[in-house]
Each structure stands twice: as structure tokens, then as C-alpha cells.
FIKOLKOL-424740 format. One record per residue (C-alpha): residue number from 1; residue in one letter; x, y negated, z. Coordinates in Angstrom, 2 decimals. Each point is the difference from the previous one (the first is absolute). Example, Ala and Ser with C-alpha at 12.3 -4.5 7.8 and 13.67 -1.06 7.14 Angstrom:
BEGIN
1;A;12.30;4.50;7.80
2;S;1.37;-3.44;-0.66
END
This chain:
BEGIN
1;M;-32.13;10.64;54.76
2;E;-0.18;-3.76;-1.24
3;E;-1.66;-0.47;-3.17
4;L;1.92;-1.66;-2.84
5;N;-1.98;-1.61;-2.96
6;N;1.66;0.40;-3.23
7;N;-1.94;-2.04;-2.71
8;V;0.05;1.50;-3.57
9;A;-1.25;-2.42;-2.59
10;T;-1.07;1.35;-3.18
11;E;-0.75;-2.29;-3.06
12;Q;-3.08;0.82;-1.93
13;E;-0.11;-0.47;-3.86
14;Q;0.26;-3.37;-1.05
15;G;1.29;-1.41;3.38
16;Q;-3.58;-0.89;1.19
17;E;-0.14;1.33;3.55
18;Q;2.25;1.89;2.46
19;E;-1.01;2.76;1.79
20;V;1.68;0.40;3.26
21;K;0.46;3.45;1.74
22;T;1.17;0.21;3.60
23;F;1.88;3.09;1.21
24;T;1.30;0.83;3.55
25;Q;3.42;1.25;0.84
26;A;-1.26;3.53;0.29
27;E;-1.88;0.00;-3.52
28;V;3.24;-1.71;-1.75
29;L;2.14;2.77;1.44
30;K;-2.65;2.66;-0.94
31;L;0.07;-0.92;-3.69
32;I;3.90;-0.47;-0.02
33;Q;0.27;3.44;1.45
34;S;-2.80;1.38;-2.46
35;E;2.07;-1.26;-3.08
36;S;3.40;1.18;1.30
37;D;-1.78;3.49;0.65
38;K;-1.08;0.07;-3.68
39;R;3.43;-0.97;-1.48
40;V;1.96;2.86;2.30
41;S;-2.74;2.67;-1.06
42;E;0.81;-1.14;-3.64
43;A;3.45;0.45;0.55
44;L;-0.04;3.29;1.91
45;K;-2.16;1.69;-2.98
46;T;2.54;-1.56;-2.49
47;Q;3.07;1.79;2.15
48;Q;-2.08;3.18;0.51
49;K;-0.60;0.28;-3.56
50;K;3.81;-0.26;-0.74
51;F;0.72;2.25;3.02
52;E;-2.27;2.72;-1.56
53;K;1.35;-0.35;-3.65
54;E;3.51;0.42;1.45
55;L;-1.13;2.91;2.21
56;N;-1.55;1.61;-3.11
57;K;3.09;-0.40;-1.95
58;Q;2.05;1.67;2.79
59;K;-2.41;2.61;0.26
60;S;-0.01;0.87;-3.68
61;L;4.12;0.32;0.35
62;V;-0.30;2.59;2.95
63;G;1.11;3.68;-1.14
64;L;1.65;-1.16;-3.31
65;D;3.64;0.80;-0.66
66;E;2.43;-2.64;-0.43
67;Q;-0.19;-0.29;-3.78
68;A;-3.67;0.17;0.19
69;R;-0.09;-2.95;2.84
70;L;2.48;-2.15;-2.06
71;K;-2.46;0.44;-3.01
72;A;-3.07;-0.80;2.01
73;E;1.72;-2.92;1.57
74;Q;0.97;-1.44;-3.48
75;E;-3.64;0.61;-1.45
76;Q;-1.31;-2.07;3.08
77;R;2.12;-2.79;-0.48
78;I;-0.87;-0.07;-3.67
79;S;-3.60;0.15;1.01
80;D;0.65;-2.97;2.56
81;L;1.74;-1.98;-2.54
82;Q;-2.59;0.28;-2.53
83;E;-2.71;-0.98;2.52
84;E;2.32;-3.27;0.60
85;L;0.41;-0.78;-3.71
86;S;-3.91;0.49;-0.39
87;K;-0.43;-2.53;2.82
88;Y;2.45;-2.20;-1.67
89;K;-1.58;0.24;-3.16
90;L;-3.64;-0.70;1.50
91;A;1.48;-3.26;1.89
92;N;1.67;-1.19;-3.30
93;T;-3.25;0.77;-2.00
94;K;-2.35;-1.91;2.64
95;A;2.47;-3.11;0.05
96;E;-0.30;0.17;-3.96
97;I;-3.58;0.40;-0.12
98;S;-0.47;-2.78;2.71
99;K;1.93;-2.54;-2.26
100;V;-2.57;0.89;-2.95
101;L;-2.94;-0.37;2.40
102;N;1.34;-3.63;0.85
103;N;0.70;-0.76;-3.63
104;R;-3.42;0.91;-1.11
105;G;-1.39;-2.08;2.91
106;L;-1.26;2.91;2.14
107;D;0.70;0.48;3.72
108;A;3.30;2.13;0.43
109;N;-1.71;1.51;3.24
110;L;-1.83;2.23;-2.93
111;V;3.31;1.85;-0.48
112;D;-0.95;2.90;2.62
113;F;-3.22;0.54;-2.17
114;V;1.81;-0.10;-3.75
115;V;3.21;1.90;1.09
116;T;-0.82;3.77;0.74
117;S;3.07;1.53;-1.82
118;E;3.26;-0.92;-1.24
119;D;-1.32;-0.39;-3.67
120;T;0.42;-3.85;-0.73
121;D;-2.15;0.52;-3.23
122;E;-2.87;1.64;1.76
123;C;0.18;-2.93;2.51
124;L;-0.20;-2.62;-2.80
125;E;-2.86;1.69;-1.68
126;K;-1.93;-0.23;3.44
127;I;1.04;-3.64;0.30
128;E;-1.33;-0.89;-3.49
129;T;-3.12;1.75;0.98
130;L;-0.44;-1.47;3.35
131;D;0.82;-3.46;-1.66
132;K;-2.75;0.41;-2.51
133;I;-2.52;1.22;2.78
134;F;0.89;-2.94;2.14
135;K;-0.32;-2.49;-2.88
136;A;-3.38;1.27;-1.35
137;M;-1.23;-0.23;3.65
138;L;1.09;-3.52;0.36
139;K;-1.32;-0.90;-3.52
140;K;-3.36;1.34;1.13
141;E;-0.14;-1.73;3.33
142;I;0.84;-3.39;-1.66
143;D;-2.71;0.55;-2.60
144;S;-2.46;0.79;2.50
145;R;0.85;-2.95;2.17
146;L;0.19;-2.33;-3.07
147;K;-3.51;1.06;-1.17
148;S;-1.56;-0.19;3.27
149;N;0.56;-3.91;0.61
150;S;0.84;-1.18;-3.61
151;P;-1.27;-3.25;-0.56
152;K;-2.25;-0.60;-3.12
153;N;1.88;-0.75;-3.53
154;S;-0.89;-3.65;-0.62
155;I;0.15;-1.40;-3.69
156;G;2.52;-2.75;-0.65
157;L;-1.39;-3.42;-0.16
158;D;1.70;-0.80;-3.37
159;S;-1.91;-0.69;-2.85
160;N;-0.19;3.57;-1.68
161;I;-3.31;0.93;2.11
162;T;-2.73;1.21;-1.97
163;K;-3.78;-0.55;0.52
164;E;-0.29;3.75;1.05
165;Q;2.82;-0.27;2.45
166;F;-1.39;-3.41;1.42
167;Q;-3.21;1.84;0.61
168;K;1.52;2.89;1.75
169;M;1.70;-2.60;2.35
170;S;-1.19;0.09;3.32
171;L;-1.55;-3.56;1.19
172;A;3.10;-0.87;2.20
173;E;2.25;0.81;-3.17
174;Q;-2.15;-2.10;-2.05
175;S;-0.08;-2.94;2.72
176;A;3.91;0.57;-0.06
177;L;0.14;-0.47;-3.54
178;A;-2.29;-3.14;0.16
179;K;2.49;-1.56;2.49
180;N;3.14;1.06;-1.65
181;N;-0.95;-0.53;-3.64
182;K;-3.26;-2.05;-0.43
183;T;0.41;-0.34;-3.85
184;L;0.29;3.81;-0.49
185;Y;-2.90;0.52;2.40
186;D;-2.39;-2.64;-1.96
187;E;1.04;1.68;-3.33
188;L;-1.00;3.56;1.42
189;I;-3.18;-1.25;1.37
190;K;-0.99;-1.57;-3.51
191;R;0.66;2.81;-2.02
END
């Protein structure tokens, strides 16, 4: 079989270098087949669950008289409609909560972690807690980074410097004062 080289370029973070992978035609076909098998398996599992559910419904109706069968079918329809309504409410809650997350500056992908029920108030409480935790963590990280590389506070070069402040200054700060404000420097040396 003739080898066909397919180049797949994957850009790394910040676009620095590109990693090039070479696949043979057989490898590419194998990857495609593997992915399609996964999708078919998922579809079959979903279809089998639906089939088993319908089969269980029909088994429960076997042996019932006409009136009992109608009543059971109605109850099943009501149950199905309630399930659909629940899914609809959950989807609406997710959409609403997603907007709230965006408005608060949080990633909308967090909606699946926040929305665990149809209760919007409960979800809003979770968002509030998540927001507080996130902001506290962010503040802590910012503070730790600011503390680690913070420059020394320098005293202004105005005429309000006292003799004590001048004596606490480093030699570099004193020489900067001498350069920028010679008269003040001379006064502080005399005092």
C-alpha cells in the first residue's frame, strides 16, 4: 500500500513553534474508523435505552383490561410530559444562570457546575458563593505577587523631608535628593 503523508500542524501556546506529525494513510483511516466507532456506539447505547424504556412500558401494560390500560397509558404520558417539562425548565435555568455568570464576569462554562436543579434561587446562591471564593482567591494571588516584587517606597523629593527621614534614606536616595534638590539636601546636612 502506498504511503500517503498527511501533515497535521499543531500550534503551541503563544505561537512559538509548530509541532508536525506525519501519519500514513492507514493510520489516518484507523483514527477515522476509531472515532466513527465511538459515535456509533454512543448512538446505539442511547437507542437501546429508549427501546428498553418502551419495552418496559409495554410489559407493564400486558394483562391489563382496557380501562386499566388506558389509565396506565395516561399516567405514562403524564410522566413523560413531566420529564420533558423538567428538561425544559432545566435548560431555561441554565440559560438564565449563564447570563448571570457573564454579567458577574465569570465564565459561562461554569453553568454546568452551578445549575444542579431547576431552583434559580439556589443557583444564584451558589453563584454568589463561587463569586466570593473566586474574588478572594484572586485578591490573595494579586497581593502575594505584589508583595514579592514590590519596589521600596521612596520619600518624595519635596521640602517636607525631616532630618529623621533623611537619615533613614539609603545613600542612593540621598544622592538622588542631592541631584534633584540641592538646596534641600544642603539644609538637611546642616541640621
